[in-house]
N, C-alpha and C positions, 0 to 999 in steps of 0.2 A: 163278628170279629171286626175290630177297628182297623182302619188302614191309614198309612201315611200317603197322602196325595201331594206330590211335589209339582208345583207350577213354576216352570223355569222360563223366564223371559230372556230376551237377547241382550240384556245389559251385563254389567260386571258381576261375576260370581265370586264368592269368597275363596281365597286360596285354600286348597285342600278339601274342597267340597265334593269332588267328583264321586268318591266312594259312597259318601252319605246320600247323594242324589240317586246313585244307582241302586242303593239299598231300599228305596221307597217302593211301595206297592204299585203306585201309579205315577208315571212321570209324563207330564204334559209339556210339550214344546211348541214353538210358533214358527210358521212360515218356513224359512230355509234352515231353521234349527241351528243358528249360529252359536248357541250355547253348548253344543256338543264339543267335547274335548275337556277343557277346564271344568265344564259343568257336567261331566260324566258322559255316558253314551246311551244308557237305557232310555228308550222312547216308546211309550205306549200309545199316546195320542198326539197327533200333529193338528194343531188348530191353525187354520189358514184364513188370511184376509182374502175373501172370495170375490171382491169387486175391485175394479180399477187396475192400475198398472202392476201392483204386486201380484195380483192373481194372474194376469196375462204373462208376466215373467216366469212364474212358477210352472204354468201349464205348457209354455212354449219351450221347445228345444230339448226337453227330456232330462236335463241335468237334475232338476228337483225331483222328478219321479224316480230316478235311479240312485239318489243319494242314500247313504246307509241309514240315517235315522228315519227317513220316509219309508224305506223298504221294511224296516224293523217294526214300524208302528202298527198297532192292531186296530186303529180306528182313525178316521179323518173327520174333523169337525170344521164346518164352515161357520165363521163367526158372524157374518152379516146376513140379514134377511134381504133377499133380492127385491121383494115387493116394497119394503120400507125404503130402500135406497132409490128405487125407481120413483117413489113419491117425493123424494128429496130433490130430484133432478131440476125441476123448474125453479125452485127457490135458489139453489146453488148457481144456476145460470145467471142469476141477477147479483147475488152477493159474492160469489167466488167464481167468476167466469173462467179462471185459469184451471179450475177443476172439472173441465168439460167431460173427462172420461172417468171421473171418480165413482160414478154410479153404475158403470158398465158391469153387468152381472155375469160371472163365470161359474156360478154354482153348478150348472149342469156338467161342466168339464170336470170338476172335482168329484161329482157323483159318479160320472162314467168311469173315472180312474179308479175310484174305490171299488166299484162293482167289478171292474175288469180284474182287479187284484184280490178279490174275495174278502173285502173288508167292509164293515159298516160305515156309512156316511151319515152325518147328522148336521142339521142346520140349527144354530142357536135361534130360538124364536124371536120375532120382533119385539114381543112384550118384554123380553129381558133387557133390551136396550132402553126401552121406554121407562121401565122401572128404575134402571140405573141412572138415567138422566134425572128422574125425580129425586133420587137419593143425592146426586151430586148438587142439585139446586140448593140444598141446605147449606152448602159451603160457598155459595155465591160465586160460581166460576166466572171468569171473563168470557167474552164471546168465543165460541168454539164450533167446530163442525160436527164431530162425533167423539164419543169416548174411544180410547185406544182398544185394540183387540185384546190386549192383556187384561185390561180391567173388565171387559165383557166376559171373558172366560172365568175370571175370579168370581164375578157375580153369579154366573151360571152354575159353577161348581158348588158354590155355597147354597144356592137355591134349589138345585135339582139333582146333583150328582153325589155330593158328600152327605153322609149321615152325621148326626150329632156326635157320634163317637169317633169319627175320623179326625185325623190331625192334618189340617191343610197348611202347607208350608210354602212360602214364596222364596225364590232365589232369582237373581238376575233382573230385578226390577229397579231401575234407577230413576224412573218417572221423568224421562227427558226424551226428546226426539222431535217429531213433526210438529210444526208450530200450531196446527189446528186441532190438536188433542189438548185437553185441559190438564196437562201433566201436574202442575202444582196442586190443583184441586184433587186430582186422583191420589196424590201422595197423602193428602190430608184424610181422604176417605179411607184409604188402606190403613192408615194409623188408627183411625177410629175403629175399624174392624178388629185390629190387633188388640186395642184396649178393651174391647168387648170379649176377647178370647175366641173369636171366630176363626182366626188364622194367626200365623206367626211368620216372621222372617227367619231365614236360615242365616246363622252366623256361627263363627267358630266355637262359641261357647255352647252351642246346641247340638254339635255334631254327634256327641255320644248319646243324645236323647233319642236318636232315630235308629231303629234296629230293623234288620230284614224281617219281613213278614211273608205270609203265604202269597203266592202269585196267582192262586186259583180264584180270581174275581172276575166279575162280568163288567165289561166296558159298556 
């Protein structure tokens, strides 16, 4: 049975999209799930940036852990490989000394949280980022540090989570933000995937195409 897999970034979501997003079989959100509200409420997977300041902020203080979308999620995914980021530390110390805490690894904290709350925790493998960087190289990106968490999740879902029959839909991806993600190149890459029919973007013209399906699937 095919599924609708909705990947919802923290960017602008089309007006009236909430019900359509909530009707998907699987809804993936990111970090503090700022997409909740206008972007619906259903949350099956929370994909987290598990290194650096964002990770420290989420794990500290308890607000992220007790938020409604995080409590609702049935799985936690850590987007970054701790070992790969540890290997990047020496180079970044030279090229980007202001990112001294960028490679600090908090994966164990997310794993402990997931275990304590009875949910699976998964780390996207380092090879996924390496493969994505090779794909991005075809578009001649400017100098950057790493691909965005959103693009890593898109690549991972297309490679190892979605079947050929699944409908992978993006919402809330404006491809803008932190200066050291190659956002303009990521936009071109996503458009190429869309032209190949591997995914599509959610817009108002497609709302009626997405219908509720069975929720009895395995994350």
